[in-house]
C-alpha positions in Angstrom: -15.5 -2.2 -13.5 -12.4 -0.1 -14.4 -10.6 -0.8 -11.1 -11.4 -4.5 -11.3 -10.1 -4.7 -14.8 -6.6 -3.7 -13.7 -6.5 -5.9 -10.6 -3.4 -8.0 -10.7 -5.0 -11.2 -9.4 -6.5 -13.6 -11.9 -8.6 -15.6 -9.5 -10.6 -12.6 -8.3 -10.6 -10.7 -11.6 -11.8 -13.7 -13.7 -15.0 -14.0 -11.6 -16.2 -10.6 -12.9 -15.3 -11.0 -16.6 -15.9 -9.7 -19.2 -14.2 -6.5 -18.1 -12.5 -3.6 -20.0 -10.6 -4.7 -23.1 -7.2 -3.6 -24.3 -5.3 -3.6 -21.1 -2.1 -5.5 -20.2 -0.4 -6.5 -16.9 3.4 -5.8 -16.7 5.7 -7.6 -14.3 6.5 -5.4 -11.3 10.1 -4.0 -11.1 10.9 -5.3 -14.6 12.6 -2.6 -16.6 12.8 -4.9 -19.6 9.0 -5.0 -19.9 8.6 -1.2 -20.0 8.9 -1.3 -23.8 5.4 -2.6 -23.8 4.3 0.9 -23.0 3.8 2.6 -26.4 2.1 5.6 -28.0 -1.1 3.5 -28.0 -1.0 3.4 -24.2 -3.4 5.7 -22.5 -2.1 5.4 -19.0 -0.1 3.2 -16.6 -1.4 2.5 -13.1 1.1 1.3 -10.5 1.5 1.1 -6.8 4.7 2.5 -5.4 4.6 -0.2 -2.8 2.6 -3.3 -3.7 0.4 -3.7 -0.6 -1.7 -6.7 -1.2 1.3 -8.6 -2.6 3.2 -8.2 0.7 4.6 -4.6 0.9 6.9 -5.1 -2.2 8.8 -1.9 -2.7 9.4 -0.5 -6.2 13.1 -0.4 -7.1 14.4 3.2 -7.6 15.5 2.7 -11.2 12.3 0.9 -12.2 10.2 3.9 -11.1 12.6 6.3 -12.7 12.5 4.4 -16.0 8.7 4.0 -15.8 8.3 7.8 -15.5 10.7 8.3 -18.4 8.9 5.8 -20.6 5.5 7.3 -19.9 6.7 10.8 -20.7 8.4 9.6 -24.0 5.2 8.0 -25.4 2.7 10.4 -23.9 1.0 8.0 -21.5 -0.3 9.3 -18.1 1.4 7.8 -15.1 -1.1 7.1 -12.3 0.1 6.1 -8.8 -2.3 4.2 -6.5 -1.5 5.4 -3.0 -4.7 4.3 -1.4 -2.9 2.4 1.4 0.4 4.2 1.5 -0.9 7.7 1.5 -1.0 10.1 4.4 2.2 9.3 6.2 2.1 5.5 6.3 5.7 5.2 4.9 7.2 8.1 6.8 6.5 10.5 3.9 3.1 12.0 3.2 3.1 9.9 0.0 5.4 7.0 -0.8 6.5 8.4 -4.2 8.3 11.1 -2.3 10.9 8.5 -1.3 11.8 8.1 -5.0 11.7 11.6 -6.4 9.3 10.4 -9.2 6.1 12.4 -9.6 3.0 10.9 -11.2 0.5 12.7 -13.5 -2.4 11.5 -11.3 -2.3 10.4 -7.7 -5.2 8.3 -6.2 -5.7 8.6 -2.4 -8.2 7.3 0.2 -8.3 5.3 3.5 -5.8 7.2 5.7 -7.0 10.4 4.1 -10.3 10.3 6.0 -9.2 9.9 9.6 -11.7 7.1 9.9 -14.4 8.6 7.6 -15.1 7.4 4.0 -13.5 9.7 1.4 -11.3 9.4 -1.6 -9.8 11.7 -4.2 -7.4 12.0 -7.1 -4.8 14.7 -7.4 -3.5 16.0 -10.7 -2.2 19.1 -12.5 -4.4 22.1 -13.3 -4.0 21.3 -17.0 -5.3 17.8 -16.6 -8.0 18.8 -14.2 -9.3 21.4 -16.7 -10.0 18.5 -19.1 -12.8 17.6 -16.7 -15.2 20.5 -17.5 -18.8 21.1 -16.8 -19.8 20.1 -20.3 -18.4 16.5 -19.9 -21.5 14.2 -19.9 -20.1 11.9 -17.2 -19.8 14.6 -14.6 -23.5 14.6 -14.0 -23.2 11.1 -12.4 -19.6 11.2 -11.0 -20.2 10.3 -7.4 -23.0 9.9 -4.9 -21.0 10.7 -1.7 -18.2 12.8 -3.2 -17.2 15.8 -1.1 -19.4 15.0 1.9 -19.0 17.8 4.4 -18.4 15.6 7.4 -15.8 13.4 5.6 -14.1 16.6 4.3 -13.8 18.0 7.8 -12.4 14.8 9.1 -9.9 14.6 6.3 -8.7 18.1 6.8 -8.2 17.5 10.5 -6.4 14.1 9.8 -4.0 15.9 7.4 -3.3 18.7 10.0 -2.5 16.1 12.7 -0.5 13.6 10.6 1.6 16.2 8.8 3.5 17.2 11.9 6.9 16.4 13.5 5.1 14.7 16.4 3.4 12.1 14.0 5.0 12.1 10.6 8.4 12.9 11.9 8.5 9.8 14.1 7.2 7.2 11.6 10.6 6.2 10.3 12.1 5.7 13.7 9.1 3.7 14.9 9.3 1.4 11.9 13.0 0.9 12.5 12.3 0.1 16.2 10.0 -2.7 15.0 12.7 -4.0 12.6 15.3 -4.0 15.4 13.0 -6.2 17.5 12.6 -8.8 14.7 15.9 -8.8 12.8 17.5 -11.6 14.9 14.4 -13.8 15.3 15.3 -17.3 13.9 12.0 -17.7 12.1 12.0 -14.4 10.2 13.6 -14.1 6.8 13.1 -10.4 6.3 10.9 -7.4 7.1 9.7 -5.6 3.9 8.2 -2.2 3.4 8.8 1.4 4.6 8.0 3.3 7.8 5.0 1.7 9.5 3.9 -0.1 6.3 5.6 -3.4 6.9 5.3 -7.1 6.1 7.1 -10.0 7.9 8.4 -12.8 5.6 9.0 -16.1 7.3 11.7 -18.8 6.5 8.9 -21.4 6.7 5.5 -19.9 6.0 3.6 -23.2 6.2 2.6 -22.6 9.8 1.3 -19.0 9.3 -2.2 -19.9 10.4 -0.9 -21.1 13.7 1.0 -17.8 14.0 -2.1 -15.7 13.4 -4.1 -17.8 15.9 -1.5 -17.5 18.6 -1.2 -13.8 18.0 -4.9 -13.3 18.3 -5.0 -15.4 21.5 -2.3 -13.3 23.0 -3.9 -10.0 22.1 -2.0 -9.1 18.9 -4.1 -8.5 15.8 -2.5 -9.3 12.4 -3.3 -11.2 9.2 -1.7 -12.2 6.0 -1.9 -10.1 2.9 -4.7 -10.1 0.3 -2.7 -11.7 -2.5 0.1 -13.2 -0.5 -0.9 -15.6 2.3 2.7 -16.3 3.2 3.6 -13.0 4.9 2.0 -11.1 7.8 1.2 -7.4 7.8 2.5 -5.0 10.5 0.7 -1.7 10.0 0.1 -0.1 13.5 -1.4 3.3 14.0 1.0 6.2 13.3 0.3 7.3 16.9 1.7 4.1 18.4 4.2 4.8 21.2 7.6 3.2 21.7 6.3 1.5 24.8 3.4 0.0 22.8 5.8 -1.1 20.1 8.0 -2.9 22.6 5.0 -4.6 24.2 3.5 -5.6 20.9 6.8 -7.0 19.6 7.2 -9.0 22.8 3.8 -10.6 22.3 4.5 -11.1 18.6 7.8 -13.0 19.2 6.2 -15.0 22.0 3.4 -16.0 19.6 5.9 -17.0 16.9 7.7 -19.3 19.3 4.4 -20.8 20.5 3.2 -21.4 17.0 6.4 -22.9 15.9 6.4 -25.4 18.8 2.8 -26.3 18.0 3.7 -26.8 14.3 6.7 -29.0 15.2 4.5 -31.2 17.3 2.0 -31.6 14.5 4.5 -32.6 11.9 
């Protein structure tokens, strides 16, 4: 209920109303709207890179000013790094690219190495506010701290946080960009590391693109809240040879889809 209340997509959120009152959505990357954060604000939740919207990266000054404003009014700054966490952007966490540290960090997905687990990270001072006398802690989680998931998560962290994996993510992401930067149908490639989205000059034939990609053995799909861009989020272990092969298939699929679309017009 809490997470759905702060979902930034009206069509989905409205289905589940009524939800939590007294919350407000602010435009992303708009410094002018940060004055809406006041001493009455409990917390601000933000993605460092908006994933479902199409890998929209926060602007440096926006995050800097957001941190400053939250500190000024006493609001907690919470970063959602469910998708970007554990090396996806070439840093263990995306906020490290900006030098802006949140009060609370939410993580999951890549954290588990394929097993279900999630967590939040915070300072000792904030963690101590969650004491054994708190009435809600008796029903906090059914599966929290499951031993098998914890073992998997620890091993995932040990493997990812190495020069062999994390140290190569930026170069691999750049290799993908180099393949696509001159393609006539592509407007831009957004994101960081291996957390990328392809923006097309003409997105009206995106379904044909996905269909051709699937037929040729390349799995991709549009984003949850933006059906006009395609996600490129390969495994961090992808090799340069696999990148080259995948991008050849992707570009071939784009050309085939475009020719089909032109014939149907």
